[in-house]
matplotlib code that plots the C-alpha trace (Angstrom):
import matplotlib.pyplot as plt

x = [17.6, 17.0, 14.3, 12.9, 10.9, 7.8, 5.3, 3.4, 0.1, 0.7, 1.1, -1.9, -4.0, -3.3, -4.3, -7.5, -8.6, -8.0, -8.7, -12.0, -10.4, -8.2, -7.5, -8.6, -6.3, -6.4, -4.8, -2.7, -5.6, -8.1, -5.8, -5.4, -9.2, -9.7, -7.2, -8.4, -12.1, -11.3, -8.6, -9.2, -6.4, -3.8, -1.2, -1.5, 2.3, 2.5, 0.6, 3.0, 1.6, 4.9, 6.5, 4.3, 4.9, 8.2, 9.7, 11.3, 14.4, 12.8, 10.2, 8.1, 9.4, 6.9, 8.2, 9.5, 8.4, 5.6, 3.8, 3.7, 0.3, 0.6, 1.9, 2.8, 1.1, 2.3, 4.8, 3.4, 5.3, 4.8, 1.5, 0.1, -0.9, 0.6, -1.6, -1.4, -3.1, -4.1, -2.7, -5.1, -3.3, -3.1, -1.2, -1.4, -5.0, -5.0, -7.2, -9.9]
y = [-0.4, 1.7, 0.8, 4.1, 4.5, 5.9, 7.6, 4.7, 6.4, 6.0, 2.3, 2.1, 4.1, 1.6, -1.3, 0.5, 1.6, -1.8, -4.4, -5.3, -5.6, -8.6, -10.8, -8.1, -6.8, -3.0, -0.4, 2.4, 4.8, 2.5, 2.3, 6.1, 6.5, 4.0, 5.7, 9.2, 8.3, 7.0, 9.6, 12.7, 14.6, 12.1, 13.7, 12.1, 12.2, 9.8, 7.0, 4.6, 1.1, -0.5, 0.9, -1.6, -4.4, -5.3, -2.0, 0.9, 2.9, 4.4, 1.9, 0.9, -1.5, -4.1, -4.2, -7.6, -9.2, -11.6, -8.6, -6.5, -5.2, -5.9, -8.4, -6.4, -7.9, -5.3, -2.5, 0.9, 1.8, 3.0, 4.8, 1.7, 1.8, -0.5, -3.4, -4.8, -7.7, -6.9, -9.7, -12.0, -11.6, -8.0, -8.8, -5.5, -4.8, -1.3, -0.3, 2.1]
z = [-0.9, 2.2, 4.6, 5.8, 9.0, 7.2, 9.4, 11.0, 10.2, 6.5, 6.8, 9.1, 6.7, 4.0, 6.3, 7.5, 4.0, 2.4, 5.1, 3.4, 0.0, 0.8, -2.2, -4.7, -7.4, -7.5, -9.7, -8.2, -8.8, -7.0, -4.0, -4.0, -4.1, -1.2, 1.0, 0.2, 0.7, 4.3, 5.0, 2.9, 4.7, 3.3, 1.0, -2.4, -2.7, 0.3, -1.5, -3.1, -3.1, -4.0, -0.8, 1.0, -1.5, -3.2, -2.1, -3.7, -2.7, 0.4, 1.4, 4.4, 7.0, 5.7, 2.1, 1.0, 4.2, 5.0, 6.5, 3.3, 2.3, -1.5, -4.0, -7.1, -10.2, -12.7, -12.4, -13.5, -16.6, -20.1, -19.3, -17.6, -14.0, -11.5, -10.3, -6.8, -5.0, -1.5, 0.6, 2.4, 5.7, 6.7, 9.8, 11.4, 12.2, 13.7, 16.6, 15.6]

ax = plt.figure().add_subplot(projection="3d")
ax.plot(x, y, z, "-o")
ax.set_aspect("equal")
plt.show()
């Protein structure tokens, strides 16, 4: 696995868009909608929840750490969306 220095603003956008959803289980689609509603200029191809959870090949620095944004509940496969629990401690509160 390669930890990529994703643009900090992508990670920060996840935090800002979801900080009031802590503890909730959201689908990939719900996460996309939350980010796009707060940051409409976000490129949809930049929204990969698992890059901020368990981690994929090129994931965020926070993946698989205690500072990750999500706990993956279900992997998105076979036509089913991924499900992610927004962690209760979003450690990186970003200044407005």
